N, C-alpha and C positions, 0 to 999 in steps of 0.2 A: 290365826294370825291377827294380832291386834292392829288397830288403826295406826298406831305409831310405827309399828313395823312396816306396814304397807307404805306409809309416807316416806320412811327411810329408804325402802327399796326403790320407790319411784324417784326419789331425789338422787340416789346413786345411779340409777339407769339414765336419768336425765343428764347428770354430770358426765357419765361415760359417753353418752351420745354426743353431747356438745364438744367434749374433748376429742372424740373420734372424728367428728365433723371438722373441727378446727384443724386437726392433724392432716386430714385429707386435703383441706383447703390450702394449708401451708405447703404440702407436698405438690399440689397442683401448681401453686404459684412458683415454687422452686423449679419445677419442670418447665413452666412457661418462661421463666426468667432465663433458664439455661438455653431453651430453644431460641429465645430472642437473641441471646448473646451469640449463639452459633450462627444464626441468620445474619446478624450484623457482621460477624467475623468471617463469613463465607467468602472465599476468593471469587472474584468476578470472572465470568466468561469474557474472553477477549476476541474480537474480530478485527482484522485489518483488511479493508477493501482497497485494492490497488487498481485504479483504472489505468488503461494503457493509451498513452498519447492524448489524454484529455487536458485541454488548456484551461487557463485561468478564467477565460470568458465564455466557456461552454455552459456554465451553470447559471440559471436565472438568479440564484441567491448571491452571485458575484457580479453579474452583468445586468444592470438595469435596462440596458438596451437590447437584451437578448430577444431573438425572434421566435423563440419557443420557450416553454416552461419545463423545469425539471422538478416536479413537486415532491418526489420521494426523497431526493437528496436535499432539497430545500428544507424538508421537514427535519432531517437529521441536523441541519444547521440550526434550525429554530429550537430544537430540543437539546442543544449542546452549545459548543463554542466554535465559532468560525474564525480562522486566522487569515489575515490579509497579506502577511509578509512571510509566507511559508515557501520552502524550496525543496526540490528534489536534490539529492546529493550529486547527481550528474544530470546533464541535459539529454542523455540517452538511457535506454532501459536496463540492460544487464548490470551496469555498475550501481544503479539505484537499488535494484533488487538485492545485490550483494550487501550494500550498506544497511538496508532495512534489517536484514537477517543477522548481520554481524556487528553493527554499530561502528563500522570502520569505513573510511573512504576507500573506494575501489582502486584508486590509483596507488594505494599501498600494496595491492596485489600484483599479479603478473599482467593484468589488463590495464594498459596505459592510455588507450583510446578506443573509441567505438564500442562494439559489443561482441559477444561470442557468436560464432557462426555455426551453421549446421555441422553436426558430428564432433564439435569441440568437447574436450574433456572438462571435468568440473572445475569451476573457478574458486569456490570456497575451500580454503585450506582445511584439511581434516583435523588439524590440531586446535582450531578455533571453536569455541562454544557458541553455537548459533542461538538466536532468540528462542527458537523452537526447542532446542536441547535444554536450554535454561529452564523453560517452562515445564518440560517433562520432569526435570528435577524438583519442580514445585508441585508435582502430582497432577499436572494437567494432561489431558489427552489432546493430541495435536493433529491437525490436518492441513494439508496444502491442496487447494483445488484451483485449477486453471492453468495459467501460463507459468512455466518454470524458468526457462531461458538462463540457466546457470550451469549448463553442461551435464553430461553423463559419461560413464564409461561403457561405451557401446560394445557388446560382445560380438566377436567376429568368428567366422568359420575357418580362418587361417591366421597367419601372423601379421597380416597387413591391417593397419588401422582403418576404421570406417571412413575417416576423413579423406584418406588417400584415394578412395574409389567411390566417393559420394554414397556411402552406405550400402553399396551393392553386396557386400559380404557380411552384413549384420545377421547374426543368428538369433532370430526372434523366438526361438524355443528356449532361450536362456534368459535368466533375469538381467535386467539393465541396472547396473550398479552405479553408485555415485550420484544418485538423484535425491529427491526429498527424504526418502527413508534413511539415507546415510547422514542426514543433518538434523535429526531430531523430530521428524514428522512420523506419526504412527500410520498415517493414511495419506495417499495421494491419488488424485484423479485429474487428468488434463491431457492436453495435446502438445506439451512442451512449448512449441512456437507455431502459431497457425499458418505461417507462410514458409515454414521449413519442413523438409521431410524428417521422419516418416509421417505421412498423413493418416494418422490413426490415433485413437485414444490410448493412453497408458494408465493403468490402474495399479497402484503401488509400484512394483518394479517389473511389470509384464505388460505387453501390448494386449489390448482387449480383442483386437482382430488383426491378424497378420497382414501387413501390406504386401500385396502380390502384383498390383498393377502399376504401370507407369503413370504418373500424374499427367493428364492431358495439357498440352500447351495453352489451351483456352482457359485453364483454371489458374488463378493467381497463385504465385509462389515459386520457390526454387524447384528445380527439377529433382525428381526422386520417386520413391515408391509410395503407393497409396492403397489403402484398404478399399475393397469393393463397396460401393454405396456411399462413399465418403462425400459429404457436402459441407462446404465451409460455413454456410448459414446455420448449420445445426450446432456449431461449437458453443456459442453463447447460451442458447437454451439448455444445452446438455450440462454445461458446468454449473449453470444456475440451479438446475434441478438437483444435481449432486450436492451442492451446498445447502439447499433447502432440506434435503433428506438427511444430511449429516446433522444439521441443527436439531431437527425433530428427533432423530435417534438418540441424541445426547440426553434428552429429557427422560427417555424410557430405558436406556441401557446402562447408565452409569451415574454414580454420585460425584464423579470427578468434575471439576470445572473444565471447560474446553477452550482451546485456542484454534481459531480458524484463520488461515492466511488465504484470502480469496483474491486471486490475481486474475482480473478480467482480461479478456483479449480484445476489448473494444474501448474506444473507437479507432484503434490501430487498423492498418490495412491487414488483411483484406476487409474492405468496408462492405459488409454483407448483412444488412438488417433483414430480419424475417418479414414476411408479408404483413404481419400485424403492425409493423412500424413504418413501412414504406409510405412515402408521401405524407407523413404525419407532422413533419417539422417545418415545411415550407422552405427549407434551405438545402435540399438535395439529400443524397444518401448519407452523407456525413452526419447531418443533423438528425436524420432518422436513427442512425446508429447510436448517437448520444442518448436519444430517447430510450433505446433498448438498454443502455447502461442504467439509466434511471429506473426503468422497470425492474431490472435485475436486483438493484439495491432494495427496491420496494418489496420484492419477493422474500428477501432475507429477513427484513424487519417484520414482515407479516408472519413468517415462520416462527420468529422469536416470540411474538405476541401470542400467537395461537398455542404455542407450547408452554406459555407461562414463564419464559426465560428472559424476556426483555428487560425486566427491572434489574436483573443482576448481570447485564451484559454491557460492556463498553465497546463502542464501535469507533474505529479510526478510519476515516475515508480520505484518500489522497490520490495523486496521479504520479506515474513514474517520471514524467517530464512534460514539457509543453507540447503543443500540437504542431504538426507540419502543415496543417490547414489544407489538406487535400479534399476534393469535393466528392470522391467516390466513383468517378468515371473509370470504367473497367476495373471496378473494385479497388481503385487507388485514386488516380488523378494527379495532376501536376501540383508541385509545392505551391501553396498560396492560393490555389484555385477556388476554394470555398469562399475566400474573401472577395476575389475579383468577380466571380460568377454569381454569388448569392448575397454578398454584403454581410456575411457573418464572419466575425473576428474571434476565432477560438481562443486566442491569447489576450483578448480584450484590447486595451490601448497600450499594451506593453510592446516594446521593440523586440523583434526577433521571433524565431520559430524553434521547433524542436532541434536539438543538437547545438544551438547557439549559446554563446556565453552571455549574451544579453538576457534580460529578464524573461522574455517570452520563451526562452529555452528551458528555464528551470523554476520560475515562480509558478506555483501550482495551487489548485484548490486543496484545502486541508481543514478538516473539521473533526471534532471529537464529541461523541454523544453517549451519555450514560449517566448513571447515578454515582455513587461513591464520592460525593462531594464535588462533582464536576458542575460548574456553573452553567445555567441554561440561558439560551437566547442572548448570548453575549458575543461581541466582535472584539478580537484581540489583534493588535498591530505589532506585537513583538516579533523579532526575528527568530524563526524556528525552521526545522527541517525534519523530514521523515527519517533521517539518520538518528533522530532523538527518540524514536519509539522504543528502542531497546532499554535505554536508561530510564525512561519514563515508566515503562511497565514494571521494571524491577523496583523502582521507587514506590510505585503504587502498591506492590505486594510486600513492601518493607523487607525485602530480601537482599542480602549482600550477594555480590557477583561471585561466580566460581573462581578458581585459582588462575584461570587464563588471563594473564596480565594485559593481553592485547584485545581481549573481548571488549566491545563497546568503547574503545579508546577515544573515539571522536564524538560520542553521543552525550547529549545533555538531557537531564530530566526537565520536562516542562510541567511537571505535576503542580507546582505552585501556581503557575499561570492558569491551569485548568480549574483550580480552586479559587481563582479570583484574587490572588495575592501578587504583590510586586516581587520581582526577583532581580536583585542587582547583578548577580553573576550572569544571568541571561542577557541583561541589558548591556553588559560589557563583553559579551562573547564575540568571537570572530567566526565566520562561516566561509568555507572554501567552495567555490563553484568550479565546475569542470565541463568543458564542451565536448562534443563528439570527437573532435580531432585532438583533444588533449590540451587545449588552451586553459590556463588557470586564471581565476579571478579570486579576490578576497574581499569580503564584506565586513565592515566594522562600523557599527552605528549606521549613519546614513551614507557613509562613503563606500564606494566600490571601485577597486582597482583591477583593471584587466591587463594582463601581461601580453598584449598583442594589439595590433592595429586592425585586426579582423575579428569576426565573431567565432570562427572555428566551427561553423555549422552550416545548416542549410541555406541561411541567408546569403552566404558568400557565393553560392551558385547563382543566386538571383542578381547579385551585384558584385562582380569580381573585384571592383575597385574599392571595396570596403567602405562604401558610402562617403568616399572622399577623404577618409582619415589617413594621414600620412605620417603620424608620429609613431614612436616606438610602442606606445601603449595607450590605454584609455583610462580616464579617471572621471567619475561622475558623483555628484552629490544628489542622491535620490530624493532627499527631502524637498529640494527645489526643482529637480529635474527627473521626474518619474519616468519620462520617456527616453532617457539617456541620449539626449540631443546635444548637450554642451560639454565637449571634452575639455577637462581642466588639467590634463596631464602636463602641459607645458607651463601653466600658470601657477600650479601648486606643487612644486618639487618637494616641499617639506612633507606634504601628505603622501606623495608617491614614495618617498624614502621610508616613511613610517610604516606604510602598509607592505612594502617589499620586505622589510625586516621582519615584520610579523609573519608574513607568509613563509619566509625561510625558516623561522623558528618552528612553525607547525609542521612544515613539510619535512 
């Protein structure tokens, strides 16, 4: 072989090698580009954490005068957006839970006041597409862990309903239908309501342990059956452990995004912090229980971080209503006792308590933390509600709603706010408030009209005279009167008429 032939072969080999290398590089870059696009387009995991009876002033990120710190929830606020004018759809819990999962005000359902009681049937109408069902349709795996309190179809051993005989005839060998699995959740674990029978955990549609004993009178809660070894103080650690396990399992078991609805049972009665939290808050058992809530939130965030899922998870944190401010005496305490006995104001400087139509009944902590364009470390003063979660999540996923025309009918998307943008539609929105006894109020801008001369909640028990208000209703300008002290009902008939007409249109 001549030198020229050798040179030609070397040149051809070199050219082939360079082309082959370039091809491999281009292929690698293509794969990397596709991978990046897939990662960018990947649907986020979604967690809703719903505290139970936690007030606007219970968290140190809201209350500069707080007597204790809530570092884990404060961190959520600092890593996301904190809202100062956020509201639960009702001043009591069952209707708020209904609204979060349906995007509808609960007064549109059969429940016109207060909550569901033990052994009641399901509240959510089967024809409505819940948020969980909607997310299932978007290929999410879904779980509800904690407090349900939206009713079940309790199986009985005869033709008598469980409600008629306080659950004495429930057949615990049969599945309990009409619960979370019937409304779009793939998995459920919880105790339904910690102060209602049956006192046992339910997993999916079966009790974990059959309740065979009568609840002792010394234990807080309604009379009924209890599983052997049941302890109220074990509820919060147990549901937290299940939530943490669920989060970790999602990393290992599936490529689907997940939706976790984590409904805490605290700081609602029974106020039963574990030994790890007793005497840690300096404001009694109630404050200790708030610290346990903060710990629970921290456990979930830590599980996300350790499993590498935090970057693609959006967390919504809020409460189902304001606090009744009980101090924890006998696992409960008198309404307002944590204020009088410890100087802690769970609802901050707001007027009113849980169940009230005043701000303390329904203005609640609300924050959103995650990536996906959500601004970090910002405080937002726009009027929002947890009823908006449904529409916001659908907007986030850029997915149209299913054909159910009544799904999310009262829900607004706040995604533009989360991305730091102004939203004229939200600024012009109206929001309806609803008390425990069914008193209505409507909010538009800074104006709030209450269609009653009383609060319609717990505060009426403390002052039956309605704080001296004797007019037909109440009208406040919250911009100048955050504490709802100056009733303008008689002096601004124009504004009263305007808001009454608006409420009638929505109702």
